PDBQT receptor file of N, H, CA, C and O in Angstrom, charges set to zero:
ATOM      1  N   MET A   1       0.848  -1.204  -0.018  1.00  0.00    +0.000 N 
ATOM      2  CA  MET A   1       0.021   0.021  -0.014  1.00  0.00    +0.000 C 
ATOM      3  C   MET A   1       0.883   1.204   0.042  1.00  0.00    +0.000 C 
ATOM      4  O   MET A   1       1.901   1.248   0.733  1.00  0.00    +0.000 OA
ATOM      5  N   ARG A   2       0.453   2.182  -0.709  1.00  0.00    +0.000 N 
ATOM      6  H   ARG A   2      -0.374   2.146  -1.270  1.00  0.00    +0.000 HD
ATOM      7  CA  ARG A   2       1.095   3.486  -0.698  1.00  0.00    +0.000 C 
ATOM      8  C   ARG A   2       0.196   4.629  -0.174  1.00  0.00    +0.000 C 
ATOM      9  O   ARG A   2      -0.986   4.672  -0.517  1.00  0.00    +0.000 OA
ATOM     10  N   TYR A   3       0.701   5.500   0.602  1.00  0.00    +0.000 N 
ATOM     11  H   TYR A   3       1.661   5.465   0.881  1.00  0.00    +0.000 HD
ATOM     12  CA  TYR A   3      -0.209   6.626   1.225  1.00  0.00    +0.000 C 
ATOM     13  C   TYR A   3       0.398   7.851   0.921  1.00  0.00    +0.000 C 
ATOM     14  O   TYR A   3       1.612   7.913   0.724  1.00  0.00    +0.000 OA
ATOM     15  N   GLU A   4      -0.387   8.905   0.860  1.00  0.00    +0.000 N 
ATOM     16  H   GLU A   4      -1.373   8.855   1.020  1.00  0.00    +0.000 HD
ATOM     17  CA  GLU A   4      -0.046  10.304   0.777  1.00  0.00    +0.000 C 
ATOM     18  C   GLU A   4      -0.702  10.980   2.010  1.00  0.00    +0.000 C 
ATOM     19  O   GLU A   4      -1.909  10.871   2.223  1.00  0.00    +0.000 OA
ATOM     20  N   ILE A   5       0.117  11.668   2.797  1.00  0.00    +0.000 N 
ATOM     21  H   ILE A   5       1.098  11.757   2.624  1.00  0.00    +0.000 HD
ATOM     22  CA  ILE A   5      -0.135  12.233   4.042  1.00  0.00    +0.000 C 
ATOM     23  C   ILE A   5       0.160  13.770   4.058  1.00  0.00    +0.000 C 
ATOM     24  O   ILE A   5       1.314  14.169   3.902  1.00  0.00    +0.000 OA
ATOM     25  N   ARG A   6      -0.807  14.564   4.232  1.00  0.00    +0.000 N 
ATOM     26  H   ARG A   6      -1.744  14.239   4.359  1.00  0.00    +0.000 HD
ATOM     27  CA  ARG A   6      -0.529  16.024   4.176  1.00  0.00    +0.000 C 
ATOM     28  C   ARG A   6      -0.539  16.653   5.587  1.00  0.00    +0.000 C 
ATOM     29  O   ARG A   6      -1.504  16.480   6.331  1.00  0.00    +0.000 OA
ATOM     30  N   ILE A   7       0.494  17.355   5.939  1.00  0.00    +0.000 N 
ATOM     31  H   ILE A   7       1.278  17.495   5.334  1.00  0.00    +0.000 HD
ATOM     32  CA  ILE A   7       0.673  17.882   7.272  1.00  0.00    +0.000 C 
ATOM     33  C   ILE A   7       0.557  19.457   7.233  1.00  0.00    +0.000 C 
ATOM     34  O   ILE A   7       1.113  20.103   6.345  1.00  0.00    +0.000 OA
ATOM     35  N   ASP A   8      -0.104  19.980   8.119  1.00  0.00    +0.000 N 
ATOM     36  H   ASP A   8      -0.556  19.455   8.840  1.00  0.00    +0.000 HD
ATOM     37  CA  ASP A   8      -0.256  21.443   8.203  1.00  0.00    +0.000 C 
ATOM     38  C   ASP A   8       1.108  22.039   8.481  1.00  0.00    +0.000 C 
ATOM     39  O   ASP A   8       1.791  21.652   9.428  1.00  0.00    +0.000 OA
ATOM     40  N   GLY A   9       1.487  22.970   7.655  1.00  0.00    +0.000 N 
ATOM     41  H   GLY A   9       0.931  23.284   6.885  1.00  0.00    +0.000 HD
ATOM     42  CA  GLY A   9       2.762  23.750   7.825  1.00  0.00    +0.000 C 
ATOM     43  C   GLY A   9       3.899  23.052   7.150  1.00  0.00    +0.000 C 
ATOM     44  O   GLY A   9       3.716  21.988   6.558  1.00  0.00    +0.000 OA
ATOM     45  N   GLN A  10       5.098  23.642   7.228  1.00  0.00    +0.000 N 
ATOM     46  H   GLN A  10       5.247  24.506   7.709  1.00  0.00    +0.000 HD
ATOM     47  CA  GLN A  10       6.211  23.150   6.580  1.00  0.00    +0.000 C 
ATOM     48  C   GLN A  10       7.066  22.482   7.632  1.00  0.00    +0.000 C 
ATOM     49  O   GLN A  10       7.437  23.133   8.609  1.00  0.00    +0.000 OA
ATOM     50  N   MET A  11       7.394  21.215   7.479  1.00  0.00    +0.000 N 
ATOM     51  H   MET A  11       7.093  20.686   6.686  1.00  0.00    +0.000 HD
ATOM     52  CA  MET A  11       8.158  20.424   8.416  1.00  0.00    +0.000 C 
ATOM     53  C   MET A  11       9.726  20.784   8.149  1.00  0.00    +0.000 C 
ATOM     54  O   MET A  11      10.175  20.979   7.020  1.00  0.00    +0.000 OA
ATOM     55  N   SER A  12      10.441  20.841   9.267  1.00  0.00    +0.000 N 
ATOM     56  H   SER A  12      10.076  20.683  10.184  1.00  0.00    +0.000 HD
ATOM     57  CA  SER A  12      11.829  21.065   9.098  1.00  0.00    +0.000 C 
ATOM     58  C   SER A  12      12.546  19.727   8.696  1.00  0.00    +0.000 C 
ATOM     59  O   SER A  12      11.928  18.662   8.692  1.00  0.00    +0.000 OA
ATOM     60  N   GLU A  13      13.806  19.816   8.374  1.00  0.00    +0.000 N 
ATOM     61  H   GLU A  13      14.307  20.681   8.377  1.00  0.00    +0.000 HD
ATOM     62  CA  GLU A  13      14.507  18.649   7.940  1.00  0.00    +0.000 C 
ATOM     63  C   GLU A  13      14.602  17.662   9.131  1.00  0.00    +0.000 C 
ATOM     64  O   GLU A  13      14.579  16.445   8.946  1.00  0.00    +0.000 OA
ATOM     65  N   THR A  14      14.709  18.228  10.368  1.00  0.00    +0.000 N 
ATOM     66  H   THR A  14      14.727  19.216  10.518  1.00  0.00    +0.000 HD
ATOM     67  CA  THR A  14      14.757  17.352  11.512  1.00  0.00    +0.000 C 
ATOM     68  C   THR A  14      13.515  16.544  11.698  1.00  0.00    +0.000 C 
ATOM     69  O   THR A  14      13.552  15.329  11.895  1.00  0.00    +0.000 OA
ATOM     70  N   LEU A  15      12.383  17.260  11.631  1.00  0.00    +0.000 N 
ATOM     71  H   LEU A  15      12.353  18.246  11.471  1.00  0.00    +0.000 HD
ATOM     72  CA  LEU A  15      11.131  16.553  11.656  1.00  0.00    +0.000 C 
ATOM     73  C   LEU A  15      10.905  15.574  10.556  1.00  0.00    +0.000 C 
ATOM     74  O   LEU A  15      10.391  14.486  10.818  1.00  0.00    +0.000 OA
ATOM     75  N   SER A  16      11.249  15.882   9.363  1.00  0.00    +0.000 N 
ATOM     76  H   SER A  16      11.667  16.766   9.150  1.00  0.00    +0.000 HD
ATOM     77  CA  SER A  16      11.130  14.953   8.195  1.00  0.00    +0.000 C 
ATOM     78  C   SER A  16      12.029  13.805   8.455  1.00  0.00    +0.000 C 
ATOM     79  O   SER A  16      11.762  12.732   7.915  1.00  0.00    +0.000 OA
ATOM     80  N   GLY A  17      13.024  13.909   9.191  1.00  0.00    +0.000 N 
ATOM     81  H   GLY A  17      13.241  14.782   9.630  1.00  0.00    +0.000 HD
ATOM     82  CA  GLY A  17      14.005  12.782   9.504  1.00  0.00    +0.000 C 
ATOM     83  C   GLY A  17      13.305  11.790  10.381  1.00  0.00    +0.000 C 
ATOM     84  O   GLY A  17      13.752  10.644  10.427  1.00  0.00    +0.000 OA
ATOM     85  N   ALA A  18      12.173  12.144  11.132  1.00  0.00    +0.000 N 
ATOM     86  H   ALA A  18      11.810  13.075  11.095  1.00  0.00    +0.000 HD
ATOM     87  CA  ALA A  18      11.472  11.171  11.889  1.00  0.00    +0.000 C 
ATOM     88  C   ALA A  18      10.737  10.203  11.196  1.00  0.00    +0.000 C 
ATOM     89  O   ALA A  18      10.223   9.237  11.758  1.00  0.00    +0.000 OA
ATOM     90  N   PHE A  19      10.662  10.445   9.892  1.00  0.00    +0.000 N 
ATOM     91  H   PHE A  19      11.080  11.230   9.434  1.00  0.00    +0.000 HD
ATOM     92  CA  PHE A  19       9.868   9.576   8.965  1.00  0.00    +0.000 C 
ATOM     93  C   PHE A  19      10.741   9.047   7.787  1.00  0.00    +0.000 C 
ATOM     94  O   PHE A  19      10.436   9.301   6.622  1.00  0.00    +0.000 OA
ATOM     95  N   PRO A  20      11.854   8.293   8.124  1.00  0.00    +0.000 N 
ATOM     96  CA  PRO A  20      12.763   7.978   7.054  1.00  0.00    +0.000 C 
ATOM     97  C   PRO A  20      12.099   7.098   5.909  1.00  0.00    +0.000 C 
ATOM     98  O   PRO A  20      12.593   7.089   4.781  1.00  0.00    +0.000 OA
ATOM     99  N   GLU A  21      11.017   6.392   6.212  1.00  0.00    +0.000 N 
ATOM    100  H   GLU A  21      10.616   6.400   7.128  1.00  0.00    +0.000 HD
ATOM    101  CA  GLU A  21      10.443   5.576   5.241  1.00  0.00    +0.000 C 
ATOM    102  C   GLU A  21       9.614   6.307   4.170  1.00  0.00    +0.000 C 
ATOM    103  O   GLU A  21       9.258   5.749   3.133  1.00  0.00    +0.000 OA
ATOM    104  N   LEU A  22       9.315   7.633   4.487  1.00  0.00    +0.000 N 
ATOM    105  H   LEU A  22       9.605   8.087   5.330  1.00  0.00    +0.000 HD
ATOM    106  CA  LEU A  22       8.478   8.396   3.586  1.00  0.00    +0.000 C 
ATOM    107  C   LEU A  22       9.336   9.548   2.933  1.00  0.00    +0.000 C 
ATOM    108  O   LEU A  22      10.232  10.150   3.524  1.00  0.00    +0.000 OA
ATOM    109  N   ARG A  23       8.965   9.755   1.718  1.00  0.00    +0.000 N 
ATOM    110  H   ARG A  23       8.238   9.265   1.237  1.00  0.00    +0.000 HD
ATOM    111  CA  ARG A  23       9.668  10.953   0.960  1.00  0.00    +0.000 C 
ATOM    112  C   ARG A  23       8.643  12.087   1.231  1.00  0.00    +0.000 C 
ATOM    113  O   ARG A  23       7.490  11.865   1.600  1.00  0.00    +0.000 OA
ATOM    114  N   ASN A  24       9.194  13.391   1.005  1.00  0.00    +0.000 N 
ATOM    115  H   ASN A  24      10.131  13.572   0.705  1.00  0.00    +0.000 HD
ATOM    116  CA  ASN A  24       8.315  14.454   1.287  1.00  0.00    +0.000 C 
ATOM    117  C   ASN A  24       8.674  15.605   0.302  1.00  0.00    +0.000 C 
ATOM    118  O   ASN A  24       9.728  15.631  -0.332  1.00  0.00    +0.000 OA
ATOM    119  N   PHE A  25       7.693  16.563   0.231  1.00  0.00    +0.000 N 
ATOM    120  H   PHE A  25       6.836  16.542   0.746  1.00  0.00    +0.000 HD
ATOM    121  CA  PHE A  25       7.906  17.707  -0.556  1.00  0.00    +0.000 C 
ATOM    122  C   PHE A  25       6.991  18.828   0.078  1.00  0.00    +0.000 C 
ATOM    123  O   PHE A  25       6.016  18.497   0.753  1.00  0.00    +0.000 OA
ATOM    124  N   LEU A  26       7.295  20.116  -0.133  1.00  0.00    +0.000 N 
ATOM    125  H   LEU A  26       8.087  20.385  -0.681  1.00  0.00    +0.000 HD
ATOM    126  CA  LEU A  26       6.521  21.158   0.268  1.00  0.00    +0.000 C 
ATOM    127  C   LEU A  26       5.665  21.744  -0.801  1.00  0.00    +0.000 C 
ATOM    128  O   LEU A  26       6.068  21.924  -1.950  1.00  0.00    +0.000 OA
ATOM    129  N   VAL A  27       4.373  22.057  -0.344  1.00  0.00    +0.000 N 
ATOM    130  H   VAL A  27       4.046  21.910   0.589  1.00  0.00    +0.000 HD
ATOM    131  CA  VAL A  27       3.453  22.936  -1.140  1.00  0.00    +0.000 C 
ATOM    132  C   VAL A  27       3.080  24.085  -0.243  1.00  0.00    +0.000 C 
ATOM    133  O   VAL A  27       3.464  24.137   0.925  1.00  0.00    +0.000 OA
ATOM    134  N   THR A  28       2.376  24.945  -0.767  1.00  0.00    +0.000 N 
ATOM    135  H   THR A  28       2.064  24.903  -1.717  1.00  0.00    +0.000 HD
ATOM    136  CA  THR A  28       1.975  26.108   0.023  1.00  0.00    +0.000 C 
ATOM    137  C   THR A  28       1.329  25.683   1.305  1.00  0.00    +0.000 C 
ATOM    138  O   THR A  28       0.285  25.031   1.294  1.00  0.00    +0.000 OA
ATOM    139  N   ASP A  29       1.971  26.066   2.485  1.00  0.00    +0.000 N 
ATOM    140  H   ASP A  29       2.819  26.596   2.494  1.00  0.00    +0.000 HD
ATOM    141  CA  ASP A  29       1.531  25.785   3.747  1.00  0.00    +0.000 C 
ATOM    142  C   ASP A  29       1.305  24.445   4.175  1.00  0.00    +0.000 C 
ATOM    143  O   ASP A  29       0.631  24.208   5.177  1.00  0.00    +0.000 OA
ATOM    144  N   GLU A  30       1.851  23.510   3.443  1.00  0.00    +0.000 N 
ATOM    145  H   GLU A  30       2.399  23.703   2.628  1.00  0.00    +0.000 HD
ATOM    146  CA  GLU A  30       1.633  22.061   3.759  1.00  0.00    +0.000 C 
ATOM    147  C   GLU A  30       2.988  21.305   3.331  1.00  0.00    +0.000 C 
ATOM    148  O   GLU A  30       3.691  21.667   2.388  1.00  0.00    +0.000 OA
ATOM    149  N   THR A  31       3.258  20.174   4.182  1.00  0.00    +0.000 N 
ATOM    150  H   THR A  31       2.687  19.880   4.949  1.00  0.00    +0.000 HD
ATOM    151  CA  THR A  31       4.177  19.243   3.758  1.00  0.00    +0.000 C 
ATOM    152  C   THR A  31       3.498  17.932   3.409  1.00  0.00    +0.000 C 
ATOM    153  O   THR A  31       2.644  17.414   4.128  1.00  0.00    +0.000 OA
ATOM    154  N   VAL A  32       3.935  17.421   2.246  1.00  0.00    +0.000 N 
ATOM    155  H   VAL A  32       4.629  17.842   1.662  1.00  0.00    +0.000 HD
ATOM    156  CA  VAL A  32       3.245  16.237   1.695  1.00  0.00    +0.000 C 
ATOM    157  C   VAL A  32       4.249  15.084   1.819  1.00  0.00    +0.000 C 
ATOM    158  O   VAL A  32       5.318  15.050   1.211  1.00  0.00    +0.000 OA
ATOM    159  N   LEU A  33       3.804  14.139   2.666  1.00  0.00    +0.000 N 
ATOM    160  H   LEU A  33       2.935  14.166   3.160  1.00  0.00    +0.000 HD
ATOM    161  CA  LEU A  33       4.677  12.910   2.758  1.00  0.00    +0.000 C 
ATOM    162  C   LEU A  33       4.067  11.775   2.007  1.00  0.00    +0.000 C 
ATOM    163  O   LEU A  33       2.842  11.660   1.970  1.00  0.00    +0.000 OA
ATOM    164  N   PHE A  34       4.873  10.918   1.395  1.00  0.00    +0.000 N 
ATOM    165  H   PHE A  34       5.868  11.012   1.425  1.00  0.00    +0.000 HD
ATOM    166  CA  PHE A  34       4.275   9.817   0.636  1.00  0.00    +0.000 C 
ATOM    167  C   PHE A  34       5.229   8.602   0.622  1.00  0.00    +0.000 C 
ATOM    168  O   PHE A  34       6.441   8.754   0.778  1.00  0.00    +0.000 OA
ATOM    169  N   GLY A  35       4.687   7.456   0.442  1.00  0.00    +0.000 N 
ATOM    170  H   GLY A  35       3.703   7.333   0.316  1.00  0.00    +0.000 HD
ATOM    171  CA  GLY A  35       5.506   6.290   0.414  1.00  0.00    +0.000 C 
ATOM    172  C   GLY A  35       4.718   5.062   0.858  1.00  0.00    +0.000 C 
ATOM    173  O   GLY A  35       3.522   5.090   1.147  1.00  0.00    +0.000 OA
ATOM    174  N   PRO A  36       5.525   3.947   0.885  1.00  0.00    +0.000 N 
ATOM    175  CA  PRO A  36       4.836   2.653   1.282  1.00  0.00    +0.000 C 
ATOM    176  C   PRO A  36       4.424   2.553   2.718  1.00  0.00    +0.000 C 
ATOM    177  O   PRO A  36       5.148   3.030   3.591  1.00  0.00    +0.000 OA
ATOM    178  N   VAL A  37       3.315   1.967   3.000  1.00  0.00    +0.000 N 
ATOM    179  H   VAL A  37       2.726   1.579   2.291  1.00  0.00    +0.000 HD
ATOM    180  CA  VAL A  37       2.920   1.654   4.393  1.00  0.00    +0.000 C 
ATOM    181  C   VAL A  37       2.609   0.102   4.340  1.00  0.00    +0.000 C 
ATOM    182  O   VAL A  37       1.743  -0.370   3.603  1.00  0.00    +0.000 OA
ATOM    183  N   THR A  38       3.374  -0.618   5.165  1.00  0.00    +0.000 N 
ATOM    184  H   THR A  38       4.077  -0.235   5.763  1.00  0.00    +0.000 HD
ATOM    185  CA  THR A  38       3.358  -2.049   5.061  1.00  0.00    +0.000 C 
ATOM    186  C   THR A  38       2.094  -2.726   5.509  1.00  0.00    +0.000 C 
ATOM    187  O   THR A  38       1.664  -3.708   4.904  1.00  0.00    +0.000 OA
ATOM    188  N   ASP A  39       1.487  -2.213   6.571  1.00  0.00    +0.000 N 
ATOM    189  H   ASP A  39       1.837  -1.416   7.062  1.00  0.00    +0.000 HD
ATOM    190  CA  ASP A  39       0.263  -2.791   7.147  1.00  0.00    +0.000 C 
ATOM    191  C   ASP A  39      -0.388  -1.761   7.983  1.00  0.00    +0.000 C 
ATOM    192  O   ASP A  39       0.058  -0.618   8.085  1.00  0.00    +0.000 OA
ATOM    193  N   GLU A  40      -1.539  -2.223   8.630  1.00  0.00    +0.000 N 
ATOM    194  H   GLU A  40      -1.901  -3.152   8.548  1.00  0.00    +0.000 HD
ATOM    195  CA  GLU A  40      -2.286  -1.254   9.545  1.00  0.00    +0.000 C 
ATOM    196  C   GLU A  40      -1.448  -0.901  10.745  1.00  0.00    +0.000 C 
ATOM    197  O   GLU A  40      -1.462   0.250  11.183  1.00  0.00    +0.000 OA
ATOM    198  N   ALA A  41      -0.760  -1.797  11.262  1.00  0.00    +0.000 N 
ATOM    199  H   ALA A  41      -0.748  -2.732  10.906  1.00  0.00    +0.000 HD
ATOM    200  CA  ALA A  41       0.082  -1.387  12.428  1.00  0.00    +0.000 C 
ATOM    201  C   ALA A  41       1.139  -0.235  12.114  1.00  0.00    +0.000 C 
ATOM    202  O   ALA A  41       1.367   0.677  12.909  1.00  0.00    +0.000 OA
ATOM    203  N   HIS A  42       1.719  -0.360  10.960  1.00  0.00    +0.000 N 
ATOM    204  H   HIS A  42       1.534  -1.101  10.314  1.00  0.00    +0.000 HD
ATOM    205  CA  HIS A  42       2.579   0.660  10.410  1.00  0.00    +0.000 C 
ATOM    206  C   HIS A  42       1.896   1.986  10.322  1.00  0.00    +0.000 C 
ATOM    207  O   HIS A  42       2.432   3.012  10.741  1.00  0.00    +0.000 OA
ATOM    208  N   LEU A  43       0.735   1.963   9.787  1.00  0.00    +0.000 N 
ATOM    209  H   LEU A  43       0.300   1.129   9.447  1.00  0.00    +0.000 HD
ATOM    210  CA  LEU A  43      -0.087   3.152   9.565  1.00  0.00    +0.000 C 
ATOM    211  C   LEU A  43      -0.413   3.816  10.991  1.00  0.00    +0.000 C 
ATOM    212  O   LEU A  43      -0.261   5.021  11.191  1.00  0.00    +0.000 OA
ATOM    213  N   TYR A  44      -0.849   2.967  11.904  1.00  0.00    +0.000 N 
ATOM    214  H   TYR A  44      -0.973   1.988  11.741  1.00  0.00    +0.000 HD
ATOM    215  CA  TYR A  44      -1.060   3.553  13.213  1.00  0.00    +0.000 C 
ATOM    216  C   TYR A  44       0.170   4.024  13.963  1.00  0.00    +0.000 C 
ATOM    217  O   TYR A  44       0.117   4.920  14.806  1.00  0.00    +0.000 OA
ATOM    218  N   GLY A  45       1.240   3.407  13.636  1.00  0.00    +0.000 N 
ATOM    219  H   GLY A  45       1.283   2.679  12.952  1.00  0.00    +0.000 HD
ATOM    220  CA  GLY A  45       2.512   3.889  14.136  1.00  0.00    +0.000 C 
ATOM    221  C   GLY A  45       2.922   5.284  13.589  1.00  0.00    +0.000 C 
ATOM    222  O   GLY A  45       3.444   6.124  14.322  1.00  0.00    +0.000 OA
ATOM    223  N   LEU A  46       2.693   5.476  12.412  1.00  0.00    +0.000 N 
ATOM    224  H   LEU A  46       2.269   4.794  11.817  1.00  0.00    +0.000 HD
ATOM    225  CA  LEU A  46       2.944   6.809  11.743  1.00  0.00    +0.000 C 
ATOM    226  C   LEU A  46       2.023   7.871  12.402  1.00  0.00    +0.000 C 
ATOM    227  O   LEU A  46       2.453   8.980  12.719  1.00  0.00    +0.000 OA
ATOM    228  N   LEU A  47       0.789   7.498  12.586  1.00  0.00    +0.000 N 
ATOM    229  H   LEU A  47       0.440   6.597  12.328  1.00  0.00    +0.000 HD
ATOM    230  CA  LEU A  47      -0.262   8.413  13.213  1.00  0.00    +0.000 C 
ATOM    231  C   LEU A  47       0.300   8.801  14.648  1.00  0.00    +0.000 C 
ATOM    232  O   LEU A  47       0.247   9.961  15.057  1.00  0.00    +0.000 OA
ATOM    233  N   ALA A  48       0.819   7.799  15.354  1.00  0.00    +0.000 N 
ATOM    234  H   ALA A  48       0.862   6.857  15.022  1.00  0.00    +0.000 HD
ATOM    235  CA  ALA A  48       1.245   8.017  16.674  1.00  0.00    +0.000 C 
ATOM    236  C   ALA A  48       2.426   8.987  16.691  1.00  0.00    +0.000 C 
ATOM    237  O   ALA A  48       2.513   9.882  17.532  1.00  0.00    +0.000 OA
ATOM    238  N   ARG A  49       3.383   8.768  15.677  1.00  0.00    +0.000 N 
ATOM    239  H   ARG A  49       3.313   8.041  14.994  1.00  0.00    +0.000 HD
ATOM    240  CA  ARG A  49       4.529   9.687  15.603  1.00  0.00    +0.000 C 
ATOM    241  C   ARG A  49       4.069  11.088  15.289  1.00  0.00    +0.000 C 
ATOM    242  O   ARG A  49       4.540  12.032  15.922  1.00  0.00    +0.000 OA
ATOM    243  N   PHE A  50       3.151  11.272  14.318  1.00  0.00    +0.000 N 
ATOM    244  H   PHE A  50       2.768  10.505  13.803  1.00  0.00    +0.000 HD
ATOM    245  CA  PHE A  50       2.608  12.623  14.098  1.00  0.00    +0.000 C 
ATOM    246  C   PHE A  50       2.131  13.258  15.365  1.00  0.00    +0.000 C 
ATOM    247  O   PHE A  50       2.502  14.384  15.695  1.00  0.00    +0.000 OA
ATOM    248  N   GLN A  51       1.297  12.521  16.084  1.00  0.00    +0.000 N 
ATOM    249  H   GLN A  51       0.995  11.606  15.816  1.00  0.00    +0.000 HD
ATOM    250  CA  GLN A  51       0.780  13.132  17.299  1.00  0.00    +0.000 C 
ATOM    251  C   GLN A  51       1.745  13.418  18.369  1.00  0.00    +0.000 C 
ATOM    252  O   GLN A  51       1.640  14.410  19.090  1.00  0.00    +0.000 OA
ATOM    253  N   ALA A  52       2.694  12.542  18.473  1.00  0.00    +0.000 N 
ATOM    254  H   ALA A  52       2.779  11.736  17.888  1.00  0.00    +0.000 HD
ATOM    255  CA  ALA A  52       3.794  12.728  19.523  1.00  0.00    +0.000 C 
ATOM    256  C   ALA A  52       4.667  13.968  19.160  1.00  0.00    +0.000 C 
ATOM    257  O   ALA A  52       5.200  14.614  20.062  1.00  0.00    +0.000 OA
ATOM    258  N   LEU A  53       4.814  14.298  17.893  1.00  0.00    +0.000 N 
ATOM    259  H   LEU A  53       4.380  13.773  17.160  1.00  0.00    +0.000 HD
ATOM    260  CA  LEU A  53       5.606  15.376  17.398  1.00  0.00    +0.000 C 
ATOM    261  C   LEU A  53       4.789  16.716  17.269  1.00  0.00    +0.000 C 
ATOM    262  O   LEU A  53       5.318  17.759  16.886  1.00  0.00    +0.000 OA
ATOM    263  N   GLY A  54       3.441  16.612  17.622  1.00  0.00    +0.000 N 
ATOM    264  H   GLY A  54       3.011  15.764  17.933  1.00  0.00    +0.000 HD
ATOM    265  CA  GLY A  54       2.676  17.762  17.559  1.00  0.00    +0.000 C 
ATOM    266  C   GLY A  54       2.301  18.214  16.160  1.00  0.00    +0.000 C 
ATOM    267  O   GLY A  54       2.061  19.403  15.952  1.00  0.00    +0.000 OA
ATOM    268  N   LEU A  55       2.240  17.278  15.161  1.00  0.00    +0.000 N 
ATOM    269  H   LEU A  55       2.434  16.312  15.330  1.00  0.00    +0.000 HD
ATOM    270  CA  LEU A  55       1.989  17.572  13.813  1.00  0.00    +0.000 C 
ATOM    271  C   LEU A  55       0.485  17.375  13.529  1.00  0.00    +0.000 C 
ATOM    272  O   LEU A  55      -0.116  16.409  14.000  1.00  0.00    +0.000 OA
ATOM    273  N   HIS A  56      -0.125  18.314  12.742  1.00  0.00    +0.000 N 
ATOM    274  H   HIS A  56       0.363  19.098  12.360  1.00  0.00    +0.000 HD
ATOM    275  CA  HIS A  56      -1.527  18.137  12.476  1.00  0.00    +0.000 C 
ATOM    276  C   HIS A  56      -1.705  17.535  11.114  1.00  0.00    +0.000 C 
ATOM    277  O   HIS A  56      -1.285  18.134  10.124  1.00  0.00    +0.000 OA
ATOM    278  N   VAL A  57      -2.284  16.426  11.023  1.00  0.00    +0.000 N 
ATOM    279  H   VAL A  57      -2.625  15.939  11.827  1.00  0.00    +0.000 HD
ATOM    280  CA  VAL A  57      -2.654  15.731   9.784  1.00  0.00    +0.000 C 
ATOM    281  C   VAL A  57      -3.845  16.348   9.140  1.00  0.00    +0.000 C 
ATOM    282  O   VAL A  57      -4.937  16.263   9.701  1.00  0.00    +0.000 OA
ATOM    283  N   VAL A  58      -3.706  17.003   7.926  1.00  0.00    +0.000 N 
ATOM    284  H   VAL A  58      -2.819  17.072   7.470  1.00  0.00    +0.000 HD
ATOM    285  CA  VAL A  58      -4.756  17.630   7.276  1.00  0.00    +0.000 C 
ATOM    286  C   VAL A  58      -5.530  16.578   6.396  1.00  0.00    +0.000 C 
ATOM    287  O   VAL A  58      -6.758  16.586   6.310  1.00  0.00    +0.000 OA
ATOM    288  N   GLU A  59      -4.756  15.714   5.776  1.00  0.00    +0.000 N 
ATOM    289  H   GLU A  59      -3.758  15.708   5.846  1.00  0.00    +0.000 HD
ATOM    290  CA  GLU A  59      -5.435  14.744   4.848  1.00  0.00    +0.000 C 
ATOM    291  C   GLU A  59      -4.531  13.482   4.708  1.00  0.00    +0.000 C 
ATOM    292  O   GLU A  59      -3.307  13.580   4.631  1.00  0.00    +0.000 OA
ATOM    293  N   MET A  60      -5.153  12.364   4.681  1.00  0.00    +0.000 N 
ATOM    294  H   MET A  60      -6.148  12.285   4.744  1.00  0.00    +0.000 HD
ATOM    295  CA  MET A  60      -4.450  11.116   4.399  1.00  0.00    +0.000 C 
ATOM    296  C   MET A  60      -5.259  10.186   3.483  1.00  0.00    +0.000 C 
ATOM    297  O   MET A  60      -6.438   9.898   3.688  1.00  0.00    +0.000 OA
ATOM    298  N   ARG A  61      -4.532   9.747   2.469  1.00  0.00    +0.000 N 
ATOM    299  H   ARG A  61      -3.574   9.981   2.302  1.00  0.00    +0.000 HD
ATOM    300  CA  ARG A  61      -5.266   8.857   1.473  1.00  0.00    +0.000 C 
ATOM    301  C   ARG A  61      -4.395   7.824   0.999  1.00  0.00    +0.000 C 
ATOM    302  O   ARG A  61      -3.175   7.971   0.926  1.00  0.00    +0.000 OA
ATOM    303  N   ARG A  62      -5.035   6.731   0.661  1.00  0.00    +0.000 N 
ATOM    304  H   ARG A  62      -6.026   6.612   0.721  1.00  0.00    +0.000 HD
ATOM    305  CA  ARG A  62      -4.339   5.603   0.012  1.00  0.00    +0.000 C 
ATOM    306  C   ARG A  62      -4.222   5.902  -1.486  1.00  0.00    +0.000 C 
ATOM    307  O   ARG A  62      -5.193   6.265  -2.150  1.00  0.00    +0.000 OA
ATOM    308  N   LEU A  63      -3.052   5.742  -1.968  1.00  0.00    +0.000 N 
ATOM    309  H   LEU A  63      -2.263   5.446  -1.429  1.00  0.00    +0.000 HD
ATOM    310  CA  LEU A  63      -2.782   5.960  -3.398  1.00  0.00    +0.000 C 
ATOM    311  C   LEU A  63      -3.103   4.635  -4.160  1.00  0.00    +0.000 C 
ATOM    312  O   LEU A  63      -3.057   3.549  -3.582  1.00  0.00    +0.000 OA
ATOM    313  N   PRO A  64      -3.423   4.762  -5.447  1.00  0.00    +0.000 N 
ATOM    314  CA  PRO A  64      -3.562   3.580  -6.258  1.00  0.00    +0.000 C 
ATOM    315  C   PRO A  64      -2.374   2.835  -6.486  1.00  0.00    +0.000 C 
ATOM    316  O   PRO A  64      -1.303   3.423  -6.632  1.00  0.00    +0.000 OA
ATOM    317  N   GLU A  65      -2.463   1.537  -6.533  1.00  0.00    +0.000 N 
ATOM    318  H   GLU A  65      -3.333   1.059  -6.415  1.00  0.00    +0.000 HD
ATOM    319  CA  GLU A  65      -1.199   0.661  -6.846  1.00  0.00    +0.000 C 
ATOM    320  C   GLU A  65      -0.763   0.889  -8.209  1.00  0.00    +0.000 C 
ATOM    321  O   GLU A  65       0.219   0.293  -8.652  1.00  0.00    +0.000 OA
TER     322      GLU A  65
């Protein structure tokens, strides 16, 4: 499975480093992370990391294979 996750604001390189399995790029007022998510546990782990780092998830969607 591949996911795209949009975060409110622009993440620093340090914060982006907390998600080494995901690539990222910046758009106006958002950081877009994307990449493979192996299973549901991985997805919930990502969400827990976002929450622990105080990041606000604006949108999350599964990308077509």
